[in-house]
C-alpha positions in Angstrom: 4.7 -1.7 15.9 3.6 -4.5 14.0 4.4 -6.3 10.1 6.5 -3.4 9.5 9.1 -3.5 12.2 8.5 -6.9 11.9 10.0 -6.5 8.2 12.1 -4.4 9.2 13.7 -6.5 11.7 14.1 -9.7 9.4 17.1 -7.5 7.6 18.7 -6.4 11.0 22.4 -6.2 11.1 24.0 -8.5 12.7 25.8 -5.9 15.1 27.7 -8.3 17.4 29.6 -6.2 20.1 27.2 -3.4 21.5 28.4 -0.6 22.3 28.5 0.7 26.2 28.3 4.5 27.3 25.9 7.5 27.1 24.5 9.4 24.1 26.3 11.4 22.8 23.7 14.7 22.6 23.4 16.8 19.5 25.6 19.2 19.4 27.6 21.4 17.1 31.6 19.2 16.3 34.6 22.1 17.6 36.7 20.3 14.5 34.1 19.3 11.8 33.9 21.2 8.6 29.2 21.3 8.7 27.5 24.3 7.7 25.7 27.2 9.7 23.0 26.2 9.7 23.3 22.6 10.2 25.4 23.3 13.1 23.3 25.7 14.7 21.2 22.8 14.0 22.3 19.7 16.0 23.4 18.1 12.7 25.2 17.4 10.4 23.3 17.3 7.3 21.4 21.4 6.7 18.0 20.3 6.6 17.8 17.7 8.8 15.1 16.9 11.1 17.1 15.6 14.4 15.1 12.6 15.2 17.3 10.4 18.0 18.4 6.6 18.2 18.5 4.1 21.3 21.9 5.0 22.4 21.9 1.0 22.3 21.5 1.1 18.5 25.0 3.1 18.3 28.3 3.8 20.0 29.6 6.8 20.5 32.7 7.3 19.2 35.1 10.6 17.7 34.9 9.6 13.9 37.5 10.8 12.6 40.0 10.7 15.3 39.1 7.0 16.1 38.4 5.4 13.1 38.4 7.1 9.8 35.1 7.4 7.1 36.0 6.0 4.4 32.6 4.4 3.0 28.9 5.0 2.5 26.3 2.5 2.6 23.4 2.8 1.5 20.1 0.7 2.3 16.5 0.3 1.9 14.3 0.1 4.8 12.3 -2.8 3.9 9.6 -1.0 5.9 7.7 2.8 5.5 9.6 5.9 7.1 8.3 5.6 10.7 8.2 2.2 11.6 11.6 2.6 10.4 12.9 5.7 12.5 10.3 3.5 15.3 12.6 0.9 15.2 15.7 2.7 14.9 14.1 4.4 18.5 13.7 0.8 20.2 16.8 -0.4 23.2 16.1 -4.0 21.4 16.2 -3.4 17.8 20.0 -3.0 18.2 20.5 -1.8 14.5 20.0 2.0 13.6 21.6 3.9 10.6 23.3 7.2 10.6 20.1 8.4 8.1 16.8 7.4 6.7 15.5 9.6 3.4 10.9 9.7 3.1 10.2 8.7 -0.4 7.4 11.2 -1.4 9.6 14.4 -0.2 13.2 13.5 0.3 13.4 14.6 3.7 16.5 14.0 6.0 15.9 12.8 9.2 19.4 12.5 10.5 19.3 9.3 13.8 22.9 9.1 14.3 25.5 11.4 14.5 28.0 11.3 12.4 31.0 10.9 14.6 29.0 8.0 16.2 29.2 4.5 15.0 25.8 3.4 14.1 25.5 -1.0 13.9 23.7 -0.9 10.0 26.6 -2.5 8.3 26.6 -6.0 9.9 29.9 -5.3 10.3 32.1 -4.7 12.6 34.9 -3.2 11.0 32.5 -1.4 8.1 29.9 0.0 11.2 33.1 2.0 12.1 34.1 3.3 8.9 31.6 3.7 6.9 27.9 6.1 7.0 24.6 4.0 7.0 21.5 5.7 5.1 18.6 4.3 4.8 15.7 4.9 2.1 11.9 4.4 2.6 10.6 1.1 0.6 10.7 -1.7 -0.4 12.9 -3.5 -2.8 10.7 -4.8 -4.9 8.0 -2.0 -5.3 10.2 0.9 -6.8 8.1 2.3 -8.5 6.1 3.5 -5.8 10.0 4.2 -3.7 12.6 4.9 -5.5 11.3 8.7 -6.1 12.9 11.5 -7.9 12.5 13.1 -5.5 14.5 9.8 -2.9 17.4 9.9 -5.3 17.9 13.7 -5.2 17.7 14.0 -1.3 19.8 10.9 -1.3 22.1 12.6 -4.3 22.5 15.1 -2.1 23.4 13.7 1.6 25.7 11.8 -0.1 28.0 14.4 -1.7 28.2 16.7 1.4 29.0 13.5 3.3 32.1 12.8 1.5 32.8 16.5 0.9 33.0 16.7 4.9 35.0 13.0 5.3 37.1 12.9 1.4 35.2 10.4 0.3 35.7 9.8 -3.2 32.3 9.6 -5.5 33.4 6.4 -6.9 31.3 2.9 -6.6 34.2 1.4 -4.3 33.1 4.1 -1.7 29.7 4.6 -2.0 28.3 1.2 -1.8 25.0 -1.4 -1.5 24.7 -3.2 2.1 24.6 -6.4 0.2 28.2 -5.1 -0.5 29.1 -5.2 2.4 31.5 -8.3 3.5 29.8 -11.2 4.7 26.3 -9.4 3.8 23.6 -11.7 4.2 21.5 -8.8 3.0 20.3 -7.8 0.0 19.5 -3.9 -0.1 19.1 -1.1 -1.6 18.2 -4.3 -4.2 18.7 -5.4 -8.2 16.0 -2.3 -8.9 17.8 0.7 -6.8 19.6 2.2 -10.1 23.0 2.5 -9.1 23.4 5.1 -12.2 21.5 7.5 -12.0 22.2 7.5 -8.6 25.6 7.7 -8.9 25.2 10.2 -11.7 23.1 12.3 -9.8 25.4 12.7 -6.9 29.0 13.4 -9.7 26.0 16.2 -10.4 26.1 18.2 -7.7 
């Protein structure tokens, strides 16, 4: 996987206890409020592409029946999207996010179902209660990677997740990886435009 994978690995998530058990095969939930086209495609977000993470990188669960979901965590991959996707499919990485947003066109890839616990936050409690969204790019190259397409796709995704799980659209509930208690990482970094991000979310 080369240097790109090593770069992503450098922002590993410190997952702690690794989950056990088989992967849950994607499919429609009986109790969820999914858009019909999303349920038909076995994803939670309408229009998302399904690319499953290794089952070593998340824990099968039954959220919100076992854990409430009340946070969305914004990440930046420190790699390209193909490298991030490859790394999250690697069982040795021991981390993945629920979603990956591509910079050039805002394409959304879902890698972990929302009802499962992805190892993304670096905090066991926050993993249990949050959904992680990775954004392709590098924190110190905002002009190249933090595109209008990415911001808009991310805003739609955040708004839809929030609606599905009744998450308030506030900065207390939509946070950067660096804001997770005990975080040792700086993403999404100082150039992530939170005002723009939140304004777009509120407009949807």
